N, C-alpha and C positions, 0 to 999 in steps of 0.2 A: 400267172404274174403280178401283172397290173393291180389288179385285187388286192393281193399279197402287199406288194407297195403301199398302197394308198393306206390299206390297215398300220403298216408300222407308222407312217408319218402322221397317222391320227394318235397314234399309241404316244411320241414323242411329244408332239403339241401339248396334249392332256399332261403328261409329266411334266413339262416345263413350266404348263399355268400352276399346275398344284405346287410346283416346289416357289413359284412367285408368292401365292398366295401364304402358303406357310413360311416366306420370310417376312411378310407386312404385319405391322402390330400399331397395336396404340400405346405411345406415349403418354404419360400425365405429369404434372408436376404443379411449381409455384414460382414466377417471376416474381423476386419485390428487390428494393435497395435498401440503404442501410437507417431509411426512415419507416420501412414496412413493404406490405403489398402493395403491387404494382399493376392495377384496374388499365389495360388497355395497350399492355404490350405486343407490339408483334412479335409472331414464331411462324419463320418462314421456312420451308425446305429450299435448300439452296440447289438452284438450278432448273427449280418446276416453278410452277405456278401454285402448289399448295400452302396453304398459310391458315392461321388462325391468328386471333385476339385473346388476351385472357380475360377475363370475366372483372366483375365487381371486388372478388377476394385474390385477384392475381392467380387464379389457376386457368391452366390450359390442358386441353385434350389433342391430339393431333395424328393422325395415321401416317406412319415413315416403313420406311425399310430398314435393315440392319444395313451398316456404313454408310448410311446417307449424313446429309449435315443438317443440323439445325442453326440459325441466326436467328437470336434474340436480341429486340432493340426495342428501343425507347428514345425518343427526342430527351434531348439533353443529356444522355446516358451513353458510353461505350458500348459496342455492340458486343454479345458474347458469342462464339461459334465453339459447336459441341459436336463431336460426331455421335451417329447413334450405336450402343452396345448391343449388348443381353438384358440392360436394365430396362425394366418397364416405368422407372419412377426419374425424374430427371428435376431437381429444384436449383433455379437459377439465380444469382445475386447481381445484377447490374450495377455498375461503378459508375459517378458522375466523368463525364469527358475530361481526359486529363489525368485522372487520378491516379492511373496503372503507367501512364508516361511520364507522372511527376508533375508538379504544381504548376497550371499553366496560369499565365499573368496576360490580363488585359492591358494592351499598350494602345498608341494613337489612335483614333478613327476607327474604332472597333477592333483594330486585329488582336489576336489574342496567339500567345507563344508559350511552348515549355521553357522551362526558366533555364536549360542549357543550349536552347537557340538563341537567348537573346545576348547583344551584344553591348549594351547600354547598362547602365547604373540604376538600379530602380530599389525600391523597398514597398513591399506590400504590407497592408494592415488588415486584420481580418475584421469583419463586424463584430463580432464577439470582443476583442480587445477593444474597439471603439464606445460600445457598449457600457464597458467599465467604468467609465468616466462621466461623470455627473453633471455635465457642461450643457448650456446652452446650445454653442455655436460646435461644428462638428469638426472644425479644425481646431480645437482646442485640446481633442485627443490625442491629438500628434504629437504632443511634447514628452520629449524622451524615449521615443519610440522609432524616431529614424535620425541617424547618421548624418550630421550636417545642417536640421533644420531646427532652426532655433524659433520660439516663440514668445512675445512680449505682449502681456498685455496692455491695451491702452488704457483700461478701465475695469474694474469689479462691478460695476453694474450691467446687471442681466442683460446680453446682447449686444454690448459691444465689441467694436472693432479689433480684429487681435494681430498685430505685426509680426507677420512672418516672413524669414529670409532661409534661403535655401543655398548655401555656401556664399554666405556673409553677402553685402550691399550691392550689386552688378551695375550700379549707375548711381550718377550727383545728384543729378536732378529729374532724371526721368524715371518712370513707377519701376519698384522694387518689390512687389508682390507679385507671387505664383499666378498664373492660371488655372481655370478649376475647369473642369471636364465633366460632364455627369451624362452618365450612359452616351457618352462618344461625342456631346454637344459643350461647345466651350461657352460658359454663360455667365452673366454680369457677376461681380466682385466688390467689396468696397463699403462703404458707408453711404447709407441711402438716407438718413435722419435728416428733417425737413432745417434744421440749424445746428454752425458747426460752432455756435458756444457752449451747445448744451449736448447729454450725452449721444455717444456716436449708437448709430444701428447697423449692423453687419447685416448684409443681405443675407449671406450664409444662414443666420439664425431661423431662418424660414424653415429650414430643413431639420425634420428628427432623425437623430442617430439610427434610431432602432428601426427606420428603413434601410440603412445603407449594408449593402453585401461585401465591400471594403473598400480602400484607399489605396491607390499606390501612386508613391511617389517619383516622379522622373528627374534626374538630375542633369546628367550631363547630354551631351551634343547628340548623340546616336539615338537618346531617348525623346528630346524633346525638339529637335530641328523639324522635325515636321510640323508642327505647330509655327512655326516662322517666327516672325516679331511675338507674338503672344507666349511665347514657350522659352525667352531668354530669360527669366527668373526661376526659371524650374517649372512643371506643371504639375498637378495634385488631380488624378483621375479619379473620381468617386463613381461605384458600382453598386446600382441600387439592387434589392432583391429578386427576384424570379419566382415565378411559378415553378411548381415540379408536379410531374404527374402523381396519378394515384387518386385516392379518396381525398376531397376537402380537408384538411387540416388548420386547428386554427390555434393562435397563440395571443396570451394575454401577459402583459405586463405593468405591475405597479408600484409606482416608489414614492416613496415620502421622506423629508428628511429635513435638517436644518444646516442653516453657515452662519458663520462669522468672518470677520478678516481673519488672514493668514496670519499675520505678522501687527503687532498692536501700535508699532508706531511712538515716538516720545509720545509722552503724556504732557500735556497742557497743565501749568502752573493755576493751582486753587487761590483764594480770594487771600489766604494770608501768607502766602508764599510772592504772589504778588506785592503785597503791601511792603513786605520784607524789603525787597529789592527796590521797590520805588524810592522808597526812605532812605535806603544805603547809597541809591544813584544821588538823591538829593545832597547828601552830605558832603558826596565823593566831589560834587560838584558846586555847590556854595561854600561848603564848610569850608574847604581848602583854601576858598578866596578872603577868609578873614570875616566871615557873617558869624555873628555871636549866638551859635547855638552849639550842642554836641549830635552826639549819633541819636541818645534817645529822644532827643527834642527834634528830630528832623520831619516826625510829624505835624507836631506845632507848625512848623514853618512852612509844611506842604497846604496847613488852615491858613494860616495868615496870609499866604501868599497866593492863592486861591490858585496853584498848581495843578490840582485834580479834583474837581468837586466830584466826580463820582464817587472816590473812594472814602471822602467826607461824607457825603451821602450814605453808603453803605456802612460804616462805623456806626455813625447816629441810627441806624436801622438796624443795628445787633450783630453786625458783620456776619450774617448768614452766607452760607458755600451755598453759591448754584452751580451746579456740574452740568454745563451747558454737553461736555464731551458725552457724557451719557444719555444727554436728553436727545443727541444725534444720533446715537445708535437705534437700530431695528433690531434687536437682540434675539438670535435664533431665527435667522431668517427662514421662511418657511419655503418648502419647494416642495413639488409635487407635479407625478406627472401618470398619464394612465396612455396605454400605448395597444393595439388591439388588430391581429391580423391573420389573414384566410390566405390559403394557398390551394392551388390543387388543378387538374386536368387530365386530358387523357393524349392518346399519342398525338393526336393533330394538335392542340391547342393548350393553354396553359395560363395562369392565372396568378398572380399574387395583389391583395387590396390591402389598406389600412387605414386606422383612422387612430389619432392622436392628440393629446392635448398635455400641455405645458406649464403650469405657473412657478415662478419663482421670484421671492422678494430679494430687494437688495439688503446691504447691511445697513445703509442709511434711511431717513426718514424718507419718505416721499417719491421712490422708486421703486416698479415692478416687473413685472413682464409676465405677457401671459400668449399663447401660440396652440392655433387649432392645425392640423395638419391632415390631409387625406391623399392617397395616393392610388393610383390602379394601374397594372402593368399587365401588358396582355401579348401572347404569342399564339400565332395561327398558322399552321404548316398548310397553306392553301391549297397547293399541288405539290408535288413529288417536285416540280422546278421552284415555287414560286412561295415566298414565306413571310410575311408582314408582324411588325412587332409595333405597339403602340406605349408608352411611357407617359404618365400623365400624374402630375401632383399639385395640389392646390392648397394653400397656408395663407394663414391669417394671421397676423403679428401686432400685437397692441403692447406698446412700450410708454410707459409714465418715468420720463428723464427726468435728470435732474441737470441745473446749470454750470457743471463741472470742468469746462474746458479752459476757466482762464480764472481772474479775482473776481467773481461776484458776488456780491453781498446775501443771494438767495440758496449759495450753494453749501449745501451742510459739511461738506468737508473744510470749508473754509471757516464756518460758525465754529466747527471743532477747535480751530486752532486760532483765530483772531478774535474771540467773541470774550469781551471783557468777562470777568468773574465777577464783577461788583454790580454787573446788570441783573437784574428778575427776570425769568420768562413768565413770570406771572404778576398781574396786578393787584391791589391793594382787595380786589373783589375775588380774587381768583379767577379771572379771566385771563387770558391770554395778553400777554403784555403787548400792546403798540407804539406806546410811546418811545421807548427804547432811550431814554435820554442817558445820557455817559457813553455813548458809542455811535458811530455812525452805520454799525451793522442791522440788518433786520432780524425780528424772530422767524426764523426758519421754521419752528413747529406753526406758527401763524399761517407762515406762505405754504408747508406741506399741506396743509388741509384747506386751502381756499384758492391756489392757485394753480394750475395745471401747464404742463408740459409735456406733448402726449403726441408720440409718432402712431399713427396704425396702418402697417403694411400688409398688401394683399400681391399676394406673388403667385402664378401661375407658370408652370413648365411643361411642356408637352414635346417629345419629339418620337417622332414616326417613321418607320425605316420598313422598307421594300428592298427584297433582296429575290434578283432572279437567277437561278444557272441556265445557262443557254447549253451547256456541256458539263462532263463531269469536270474539266478544270477550269471553267471559265465563270463566272458570275457578276453580276452586276447589282449595285446598291446604292441607292436614292435613297435620302435623307431629309428630312426637314425638322428643324428643331426652331421653340419658340418660347423665348423668356420677356414673361409679360409683370412689369410690377408697376403699383402704384401705390406711395404713400400719401395719406394724409396728415399734414401736422398741425397741431394749436398750438397757439402760445395766449394761455388766460394769464392777465396781471389782474389783480382786485383792483376797487379802489381804495382801500381802508387803509393797506399797510405795503410797503416794498416798492419796487421797479414802477407800480401802477399809481401811487398815489399824487403823482402830481399832476397827472391828466385823468383824473379821475375812472381811472381802468385803463388798460389799453386790452384789444385783441388781435393774435397775428396769424394769421389762417393759409396754409400753403398746399399744394397738389402738383407733387412732381412724378412723373412719368417715367419709365423706362421699358421698350420696347426694342428686343433685339432677337432679329431670327436669325439661322444658320443654313444654308442649302448647302448640301455633299452630293455629288454625284462621281461615283468611283467604278472600276473595272477592276476585278483582281483575277489573273491568273498565274496557275502553277504547273508543271512539269517536273518528269524526271528524263534524266538520260542514264538508264540501266537502274540498278538499284543504288548508283554510287552519288549521282548527282542531282541535286532537288534546287529548284529555281521557284522561288514565288516574286510575283510582282506587282504593283499596285499604281494605277494611275487616276488622280483624283483632281477634280475642280470643286473650291469651295469660296462661296460668297458670304460674306460676314456683314448686316447692317444692322447699326443699334441707335435709337432716336432717343432724344434725349428730351421733354418737353414741360413746361413748370408755368404755374399761377401764384402769384403771390395776392395778400390782400391784408390791409391793417385801418382800424378805425379806433378810435379814442372816447373816452366820456361814454361809460356804462350807464345806459338806460336803467337797469335792473341788476342787483347783483348775479341773480338766476340766469341773465342774458347772455351764453357765455360763446357767443358766435357774432359775428362781425355785425349781423343784421341786428345785434342787441347794443350797437354801438351809435352815438349821434354825431360825431367831428371830427375833421380829420383823418379824413378818407385818403389811402392811398392804394395803387395797385400796379403790379407790373409781372410780366411775362418772359419766357426766353423760349430759345429751341436752339439745336444744334444736332447734328448728327457726324457719324465715322461708319465709313466703310472700308471694307478689306475684300479683297478678290485675291485667289491663290491658288494656282496651279504644282502639283505634288507629282513627283516619281518616287516611288521603292521598289527597289531588287535588295531579294535576298538571295543566295546562294549558300548550301552547303554539302560539304563533300564528306560522304560516307561518316554522317552526324560528327564529324570530328572539326572540321574547320568550318567557320562560320564566319559570313563576308555580308557587312549592310552597307549598302549606299541608298543616300534619298539625295533629291535636291529640289527647292522648293522657291518658284519665283511668285512673289509677292509685293501687290499692290497696295496703297496705303492715301486713305481721301486728305490726312493730315498733312500730308507732303505736296510740292507744286510739281508741274507733272513732270520737269527735269528730273526731278528726283524720286518720282513715287515707288517706282519699282527696285526691287531690291534682290538680288541671288542670294541662297541661302543653302548651304549642303552639308553633309554629314559625310562620314567612313566610319563604318564599326567593325571591328574584328575578335573573333572568340577563335580557342584553341582548347577543345574538350581531349585533356590529357589524358584523361583515366580511360577514354576509350581507345589509347594506343598498344599496341598489343604487350609492350614491356609492363603495363599495370592492370593489364585485366585480371590477371593471377592473381594479384593483392590482393585480397576481400577485404581489408582495413581501408580501401581508400573507395570510398562510393562516388566520390566526385571531386574532379580535379581539373579547374579549369583556368585560363587567363585571357581576358579582354581587354579590350582597351578600344577608342572613338578620337576622332578629332573632328570639329566641324566648326559652323559658323551660326549664328544667331542676331535677330534684331533686335531695335525697341522703337516703337513708336510712339510712347506713352507721354504727348508733348502736353496733354489738356487743352483740347481743341485746334484750329485750324492757325494756329500764331506764324504760317507763311506768309497769310495774305494782308495786306493792309486795308484795315475794314475802316467804316464810318459806321457812327452811332449816335443817336437821338440826344438833343442836348437844348437848351432853352436861351435862348438871346434876346432881350430888351423885352421879356415878359412874351416873346412869340416861341413858335415852333422852329428847330433848325436842326440843322446834322453836322458834326464836327468828326475830324479822327480819331478814331478809339485805339487802335493799332498799326505800329511800324511794320510789321510785316518782318519777311527776312528767307534768305534760303537756305530753309531747313532740309536735311538728309537724315538716314537711316543712321541711330546709334547700331554700333557693331560689336560683336565680341564674339570672340576666338576662344574656344574651349576645348582642352585637351583632358585627356580621362586615362586611367590604366588601373587596372587591378586584377587581382587574384580571386576565387572564389575555391571553397572546398566543404567536403562532407567527409566524414570520418567514421568508424566501428559503428556499420549498418546505421548511419544520419543522425547517431547520436551527435555529436559533435560537428558543428557547421559553423561556418562565418567567411567573413570577407574581408579585402584589406584593398585600400584605393587612395589614387594619387591625382588630384587635380588642377587645371591652371586655367582660369577663365583672364584675358586680356580684352579688355572695355576699351574701344576709341570711337572715334568723333562724337563724343559724349553730349548728349543732348544739354543747351543750356538756353533754358527760356527766359533769361534775365540779363544778358550778357550786357554791359554798360555801351550807352551810347553819347555822342557829342549832344549836349543840350541844343545846339542850334538847329538838328533833326527835328526838334517839336517835341521829341519822346527821350526819357533817361534809359530806356534800355530797347533790348529786342532779342528776337529767339534766333541761335544758331545752333554750330555744334562746333568743338573742340576738346582737346585733351586726351590722356590715355590712362587708366589706372588696372590694377589687376588685384585679383583673387588669388591664393592657393594653399591648397591644405590636404590633410592627408585624415582618412576616415577607415576605422577598426570597427566590426561587430563580430559577436562570437557567443553562438548558443550550445548549452552542454545540456542532455540530458542525463540528469546523475543516477539517478536509480529507475528504475523500471520494473514491474511489480505487476499483479492483479490487486494488490492492495494499497502499495504504495508508492505512488512517483513522484518526482522531483525533476525539475529542470529550471535553469538558471540561462540568463544572457545579460548582453550589454553592449553599450557603442559606445565609440568617443570619437571626436573628430575634431581639428582644428582647424581654421581661418584665416591667416596673414594677406593684411589689405593696403597697399599701398598705392598714392598718386605718383603717375612717373611724367605726367606730362599735362601742363593746362594752355588755354588758349590764349597767347600773344595779346596784349595792347600796349600800346606806346612801345612797343619793343619788350617787353617784360611779362614774363607770366602773370596773367590776371589771378593775384590771391585774394579769397573772398575769409573774410573775418566779421566774424560775429562778437556778442557781450560774452561766451563763452567759447567758441568752434573758430576754429580756421582751417581753410583748406589748401595745403602750400604740396607743391613736389616737393618728392622723398617722404613724405608723411602719410599716414592713413588717412582716411576720409574724414571731415570733421573731428580732428583730432582736438581734445581739451585743450584749449589757448588762455591761460590767463595766469594772474601772480600767484606766485607761491607762499605757503605761510609757513612762517617761521617758530611760529609758538606766543607767548607769552613773556616779557619780561618781569622774571618774578621780584625785580626790585622796585617797580612801580605799578605792573599791571597793565602795560601799554600793549599794544597788539606788536606783533612783529614779522617782517617779509625778508624773502632773500632779494637783496640787491639786482643781482644778475637773474631771479627768475629761477636760480636751478640750487643754488647753495652757497656757503661760505659769510662773507656780512652781512650783517641784516639792518633794515631803518624801520621805524615806526611811522612815518609817513607814507603813505599808500601809494600816494604818485610819484613817489622815488623808485619804489619796485619797477620790474623790468616785467612785463608780460612774455611768457614763453609759452612753449609745447610745454603739453606734461605728461606723452609717451603714450597715451594710450585715449580710444575712443570709446562710442559709448555701445558698440556690438562686442557681445564676447568672442574671443578668439578660439575657447575652446568649450565645448559643450557634450554631454552626452547622457545617458540612460542606463541603468540596473534593474532586471527584473527577475522574480522566483516565483513560481507555479508549484504549489505541492496539490496532490491527490492523495489522501488518506483516508480509506474504502470509499463512502459516499459524502466527506467531509473535502473541502477545498480552500487552499489559503494561498491568494496571489500577494504579493507588495513590488512598488515599483518606487526609485527614486531618479531625481532627475537633478544636474546639476552644469552650470554654467561658469564661465568666468574669464580673465582676462582683459576685461573691461574698466571703466570705472563709471561710476551715477553720480549725480548734482542734485544737491539737495537744490533747489531754484529757491524756493518762498524763505529763504533762512532768512533773509535781512530784513524779514517781518516777522518771524517767532523766533529767529535766537541773536536778536539783536541787542547789545547791552546799552541802546539810547531808550528815549520816551515810547521810541514803536512798539515794544514787547512788555516796557514795565509800566506803561500807562492808557497810549491810544486804543491800542489792540492788546494781546497778549503774548507770552513768552510761552518757552516749554521746559522742562524741566533740567536740558541740558546747563539754564544760565545759572541754575542752583550751585554748580561748580566754579561759581567766576573769581576772581583773584580777589580777596579781600584785605591781606596784610603782607607786607615786607616780606618775601622769602617762601609765599606761597609757590608752588609748583602747580599750575593747569594750564589747561590749553583756552581757558575762557577770559577774557581780559574783564576789566571791572566795570559795573555799570556806571552809566552817567545819566543825569537828566538833563539831556540835548539832545537836539532834535535829530544830529547825524551820527553823536557818541564819535569814538575816537578811529573810526571806517571800519571797524574790525569785522562787519558783516558783509561789507563788501564783498563780490565776486571773485575768489582767489580758493585756492587748494583747502583750504579749511575745513568746506561745505563740499569738497570731490573726495568721493570713498572707491574703495574696491569693491567690485558688483562680485566677487565670486561668492556662490552659495548654494550648497545642498538642499535638495527638498525632498520630504517624502512626499512624493507624488500621489500613491494611491494603496492601501492596504484593504483586503476584502477578505471576509471570511463568511462562506456559505457551507449550504448544503442541499445536495442530489437525493431524491425520492428513491426509494430501490422499486424496481419493476410490481415485485409483488404488493407492493402498497399501491402503485398506480393501477394494477390492473382490477383492485376492488373495486376504486371509483373511476374506472373505465376512462384514465389518465394517459396521454403518450408521455409525461413529463410536470414534473413539480420543483421548483428549487426554490432556496430562500437564502439572501445574502444580507449584510451588512457590510458597508464601504465606508471609510474615511479617505477623502482628498485635503491633499495640502497639512495633513497635520501637523508636521514639524517642519523646521524652517534654521540650519546654520547658515552663518553668516560670518567671512571669512574677517570682516573689519569689523571689529567691535564698536568704532564710532557709528556706524551705520545702524539706526533703530527705524528705519523704515523698510519697508518691503523693495528688496532689492531687485524683485522682475518688474520691470518697469517698461514704458514703452521705446521706441527704437529710439528716440532724440536721446535719451539717459537721463531725463530728469522725473526727478521723484514726484514733481505735481501735487496739484489739491484734487486728482481725482479719487477716486473708490478705488481701495486698493485690491488685489488678488484675496478671494475668499477661498476658507476651508469647511467641507461638510462632512455630515453624517446623514448617509440615506441607506433606508431599508428598501429592501426589494425584494416580490416574490413574482414568479411567474409559472405560467399553467399553459400546457399544452394538451391539445385535446383532438 
């Protein structure tokens, strides 16, 4: 009986083993992503230790049983889980993290969320969009793409600083520029040029747009308050490209193009036109007072009375026209760039490296820009719990600038408008003229060949990050970022002609260093209660220190023209140096709560201390509360297929501003000289400074309809700034100083933002999508600090700050035109309307209703794909502001300034000549001041509204069957035009309406239009 039982047991065991072996089989396949096969991907049998990795071709083979589960994973990809069925073949395509769950947005401190989980107001621009704009500085590419963001160029010289305002100006005298964060690290921004009189140099010009994966603009308190004081003017997050797993992939892009001024501006007078005006002015001035000569005899009167010898010499020489404006141009200024990158990796590590070169010429003589960049981003999954990343970039910028920030005679933009057309640029022997009799200006052609104004900037950015996961829901992150830049500036003035001629030449040199390091340490913890309640929390400590050091030297009397450094001078040496630093210490807490993915709550609190304030006021507390409701997740909408997303969000919070420019709260001493001996003297009064505060409110609706073919958002915001920083508040002279730094006043900005995108047509051969955005900003000062019992009103020559008005509203006399009976200028007596006067000082100075910043702006874009061709265009518009032609008192002056001493512009040709003439230009007169018609008034104040064709692109992507023959992964060609057309509302405004934040047209190089040809190869 026992023997029979043993045989039965043995038979059952054998049968079980046989069935088990029969169910086990080998599954093969290929793992890939959208770019191709993925070598090194993990393939794991869930719940077991059985696993394998894909080979170099992405292939895998693994033994499994029917019904088991395979997990396919790769770093940076969303895992794919598949149950084993009867098939022996399994091809899997992985997608990047977030693609299945919706777009993932990188937010503050390297955190990222699905867009459905965000309570703040943000706009994300992909790298492909940024690369479409052939600009030297990456921030220029944002124009027209972000509602509420305006950009104005300080100059068209390559590498110059751009004025960026997010939702208007938040402060009267504190900083208004946004914070830039690159790969989680706040970095330095602004002008690093060695001379404030010459072309500015933006430190952001050291970055190549080809290395940018995306830029995200954070606008409201929920999104920006985590950065404390630095985020009060908005935050621009820059994410650089990362490596992806698989075989190493290469990409090379080459561009070449040319550029000219986007708007021509007023044409300066030629020689004959200027002669006509001078003769007429002489007759109007002296002929009317009984001088015995007719209009036709005016020239002889000029000769007999030596009114303008340069005109006499010009006529005697044959009246040859000298076209100085054309000589100042660099027609078809060349620009070219070459970018090369490689990326690859495996399951454990990946890398992205790049090299770049850019050379861009300015549209005027004497200025150009060169840049070399290199970067290496590396990531390594050290263990199952530890991950290491390092982002390193190095760049060198070489900019030859021009003295364009004021009325310098070496500025080619000034020469264009001021140079006397009767003066020849060349001598009788054909060489460049350095005598220049008949004008006080210099021969800028000569200076462009013999003077040097050079900035050479080297910048190193490095961000090291280590993350350790203690357990599934708890991780620690430590990062150290370093931003080091050194700018070497050299100003060489030759000994023959120009500014250096009086000293036999001189040389200025300076070295300015910025060393910034940021240390961040944080814990992240997340947990769930059931599946309905999700919590995420972060605590963070951040220390930020920036050191500024500089060394300056000067020398005169050049030993030889070839010696172009200070050691080549021999007299009047000078030297100076400086050091300053600034520190911030912040503690941050963040909590995010989600209930059933329907309701989201974000709460943040930050305590921040700044070295710019004294101990009593150094610490500031800032907070934000944000909430969102994903309405489309509600049961009453889940069955409506046409609504893919519908959500409401809102936020309220506080931020601060500490941008005072140094440690102005301290009473300091400085070096001085007394009785030919060294001494010290008080250098600053000091004051009890404290944080400038901003309370920000934002509410909005976001939606996606018809399978997300229509998407958009609407938002309302209001920001109230209080305790405004005032670095130069008036002080009683008995204190020994005329001003001190303090706080006071309130101001608000409010407005709406709308964005809408629509995929009009989607098909295999033809796709067409359009989009646009629109925003408004309403600004008003509601309170100013009191002095002597009344608000302290600040008035300049053209603007004024007063309660109940926008910040820096234009404040001047109002132009009423020209008296048609006698050609005299007219102004409104009360500064508004009604009665007029021809006496300038009898007219009241009054507010003119607008300031320099646009009150509305927006953009419109279109993208078309037709087979393998693509066509893109975009428009940008802005308005509601006014711009002022600040040098018109010289170039549009009806007196000797424009018709003799310097030169005028073509608008003077429309002057009044006879009784009954209806014109806006008074009669010309041969006097020093004329009739005061060119003095500050609304005659030269124009509506700033304009529309610009920002970009237009045509390109072709080659088909895969062609690429395979050449073993290429991609090949495309394109031609792109930028700023090709500009429409201006005010027909009187002939200069480019895109001026800097001050609102002045100035004598800097204007924005440019360009045509660029590009080719991109991937292999």
